[in-house]
MIDOBA-827829 format. One line per 10 residues: number of its first residue (from 1); for each residue y, z, x of N, C-alpha, C. Coordinates in nm, 4 decimals. Each point is the difference from the previous one (the first is absolute). Example, Ala and Ser with C-alpha at 12.3 -4.5 7.8 and 13.67 -1.06 7.14 Angstrom:
BEGIN
1 = -0.5690 0.7800 1.3190 0.1190 0.0000 -0.0890 0.1200 0.0000 0.0900; 0.1050 -0.0720 -0.0350 0.1190 0.0060 0.0820 0.1090 0.0730 -0.0770
This chain:
BEGIN
1 = -4.1352 0.5285 -2.1699 0.1226 0.0762 -0.0083 0.1143 -0.0918 0.0440; 0.1011 -0.0099 -0.0836 0.1130 -0.0851 0.0356 0.1030 0.0803 0.0780; 0.0743 -0.0707 0.0817 0.0999 0.0660 0.0846 0.1384 -0.0153 -0.0615; 0.0793 0.1062 0.0068 0.1377 -0.0030 -0.0471 0.0867 -0.0751 0.1005; 0.1226 -0.0353 -0.0393 0.0930 -0.0649 0.0921 0.0282 0.0924 0.1174; 0.0161 -0.0575 0.1175 0.0294 0.0797 0.1203 0.1266 0.0814 -0.0215; -0.0067 0.1271 0.0364 0.1113 0.0906 -0.0219 -0.0109 0.1137 0.1009; 0.1061 0.0723 0.0206 0.0001 0.1171 0.0878 0.0338 0.1219 -0.0857; -0.0563 0.1157 0.0333 0.0237 0.1179 -0.0838 0.1422 0.0547 0.0122; 0.0506 0.0502 -0.1109 0.1290 0.0678 -0.0041 -0.0222 0.1499 -0.0172
11 = -0.0951 0.0357 -0.0886 -0.0326 0.1407 -0.0232 -0.1392 0.0100 -0.0602; -0.0596 0.1175 0.0131 -0.1306 0.0265 -0.0596 0.0025 0.1373 -0.0652; -0.0695 0.0101 -0.1114 -0.0190 0.1274 -0.0701 -0.1501 0.0261 -0.0049; -0.0436 0.1140 0.0506 -0.1429 0.0347 0.0018 -0.0301 0.1057 -0.1047; -0.1157 -0.0139 -0.0640 -0.0471 0.0950 -0.1004 -0.1474 0.0258 0.0230; -0.0425 0.1220 -0.0271 -0.1425 0.0313 0.0066 -0.0639 -0.0477 -0.1282; -0.1027 -0.0835 0.0151 -0.0713 -0.0523 -0.1157 -0.1435 0.0461 0.0040; -0.0738 -0.0335 -0.0983 -0.1412 0.0352 -0.0067 -0.0738 -0.0770 0.1103; -0.0444 0.0709 0.1026 -0.0743 -0.0650 0.1066 0.0838 -0.0468 0.1176; 0.1292 0.0266 0.0020 0.0814 -0.0419 0.1145 0.1468 -0.0116 -0.0352
21 = 0.0758 -0.0549 0.0958 0.1442 -0.0144 -0.0203 0.0316 -0.1362 -0.0595; 0.1018 -0.0007 -0.0855 0.0494 -0.1217 -0.0636 0.1414 -0.0234 0.0503; 0.0284 -0.1223 0.0410 0.1331 -0.0330 0.0492 0.0699 -0.1013 -0.0883; 0.1295 0.0187 -0.0181 0.0858 -0.0976 -0.0679 0.1003 -0.0453 0.1050; -0.0075 -0.1275 0.0373 0.0813 -0.0540 0.1085 0.1062 -0.0941 -0.0567; 0.1248 0.0244 0.0388 0.1113 -0.0880 -0.0347 0.0290 -0.0838 0.1235; 0.0071 -0.1311 -0.0176 0.0280 -0.0889 0.1107 0.1490 -0.0217 0.0210; 0.0341 -0.0597 0.1135 0.1401 -0.0316 0.0307 0.0548 -0.1039 -0.0978; -0.0869 -0.0889 -0.0499 0.0405 -0.1036 -0.0951 -0.1003 -0.0041 -0.1146; 0.0340 -0.0708 -0.1056 -0.0931 -0.0212 -0.1102 0.0380 0.0722 -0.1270
31 = -0.0694 -0.0368 -0.1078 0.0283 0.0529 -0.1333 -0.0961 0.1104 -0.0404; -0.1025 0.0267 0.0806 -0.1011 0.0996 -0.0335 -0.0231 0.0946 0.1168; -0.0538 0.1162 -0.0308 -0.0573 0.0899 0.1003 -0.1509 -0.0218 -0.0106; -0.0761 0.0629 0.0865 -0.1453 -0.0181 -0.0009 -0.0674 0.1354 0.0087; -0.1120 0.0147 -0.0704 -0.0737 0.1249 -0.0038 -0.1429 -0.0242 0.0478; -0.0519 0.0964 0.0747 -0.1366 -0.0128 0.0492 -0.0473 0.1298 0.0631; -0.1263 0.0021 0.0363 -0.0613 0.1187 0.0602 0.0121 -0.0049 0.1519; 0.0092 0.1177 0.0604 0.0014 0.0130 0.1462 -0.1447 -0.0060 0.0465; -0.0381 -0.1076 0.0651 -0.1387 -0.0211 0.0406 -0.0203 0.0034 0.1504; 0.1067 -0.0098 0.0777 -0.0133 -0.0224 0.1438 0.0212 0.1240 0.0861
41 = 0.0364 0.1125 -0.0571 0.0205 0.1260 0.0736 0.1091 -0.0096 0.1062; 0.0925 -0.0933 -0.0181 0.1170 -0.0161 0.0862 0.1132 -0.0405 -0.0934; 0.1030 0.0826 -0.0085 0.1039 -0.0219 -0.1004 0.0636 -0.1380 0.0083; 0.0382 -0.0434 0.1185 0.0659 -0.1305 0.0122 -0.0940 -0.1153 -0.0351; -0.1274 0.0118 0.0373 -0.0979 -0.1025 -0.0355 -0.0239 -0.0014 -0.1509; -0.0022 0.1186 -0.0620 -0.0159 0.0085 -0.1453 0.1185 -0.0649 -0.0708; 0.1206 0.0265 0.0478 0.1202 -0.0582 -0.0603 -0.0041 -0.1518 0.0107; -0.0352 -0.0518 0.1154 -0.0084 -0.1455 0.0189 -0.1050 -0.0612 -0.0923; -0.1147 0.0677 -0.0142 -0.1069 -0.0513 -0.0860 0.0423 0.0002 -0.1471; 0.0636 0.1082 -0.0451 0.0462 0.0073 -0.1395 0.1057 -0.1066 -0.0266
51 = 0.0904 -0.0186 0.0938 0.1051 -0.1004 -0.0163 -0.0592 -0.1408 -0.0065; -0.1060 -0.0242 0.0759 -0.0617 -0.1328 0.0024 -0.0944 -0.0233 -0.1173; -0.0741 0.1033 -0.0430 -0.1061 -0.0210 -0.0982 0.0081 0.0894 -0.1234; 0.0990 0.0872 -0.0087 0.0083 0.0937 -0.1124 0.0332 -0.0683 -0.1315; -0.0255 0.0720 -0.1075 0.0328 -0.0481 -0.1337 0.1501 0.0128 -0.0232; 0.0562 -0.0939 -0.0738 0.1438 0.0050 -0.0297 0.0323 0.1239 -0.0819; 0.1135 0.0599 0.0319 0.0474 0.1217 -0.0647 0.1474 -0.0238 -0.0319; 0.0497 0.0451 -0.1142 0.1405 -0.0243 -0.0350 0.0967 0.0587 0.1039; 0.0858 -0.0834 0.0539 0.0940 0.0428 0.1028 0.0920 0.1110 -0.0503; 0.0509 -0.0120 -0.1217 0.0913 0.1016 -0.0543 -0.0683 0.1364 -0.0051
61 = -0.1271 0.0030 -0.0369 -0.0737 0.1264 -0.0060 -0.0244 0.0543 0.1408; -0.0330 -0.0872 0.0944 -0.0270 0.0426 0.1378 0.1236 0.0630 0.0629; 0.1168 -0.0498 -0.0325 0.1229 0.0539 0.0574 0.0345 0.1386 -0.0535; -0.0628 0.0420 -0.1092 0.0212 0.1337 -0.0561 -0.0936 0.1045 0.0609; -0.1038 -0.0438 0.0723 -0.0981 0.0917 0.0572 0.0562 0.0714 0.1231; -0.0495 0.1206 0.0281 0.0430 0.0683 0.1227 -0.0509 -0.0771 0.1220; 0.0857 -0.0229 0.0963 -0.0345 -0.0798 0.1180 -0.0655 0.0881 0.1061; -0.1169 -0.0421 0.0468 -0.0694 0.0725 0.1057 0.0485 -0.0441 0.1378; 0.0333 -0.1297 0.0135 0.0459 -0.0511 0.1289 0.0870 -0.1227 -0.0224; 0.1129 -0.0053 0.0701 0.0868 -0.1172 0.0017 -0.0291 -0.0784 0.1276
71 = 0.0056 -0.1318 -0.0079 -0.0160 -0.0866 0.1162 0.1324 -0.0710 0.0251; 0.0433 -0.0022 0.1245 0.1196 -0.0773 0.0341 -0.0443 -0.1436 0.0248; 0.0905 -0.0961 -0.0119 -0.0389 -0.1402 0.0235 -0.0572 -0.0227 0.1408; 0.0409 0.0782 0.0993 -0.0508 -0.0162 0.1362 -0.1436 0.0514 0.0121; -0.0356 0.1038 -0.0769 -0.1325 0.0612 0.0066 -0.1081 -0.0917 -0.0510; 0.0287 -0.0753 -0.1054 -0.1033 -0.0737 -0.0709 -0.0297 -0.1344 0.0555
């Protein structure tokens, strides 16, 4: 599994998927958002994992999704 460029979360959108929750994470920087499954049973750990290892997702599409949580630059 390859790692994405280091980034901090800006926002996350959560959806119920088949077998668990799916997160779309927008980072503070970068041209893409990232999508992945919630595997760690801790929201912040899941967000960090998706941001580090998730599949690339179109940033423009991610910004249209309903936001479940916003992160301030100090939080992340």
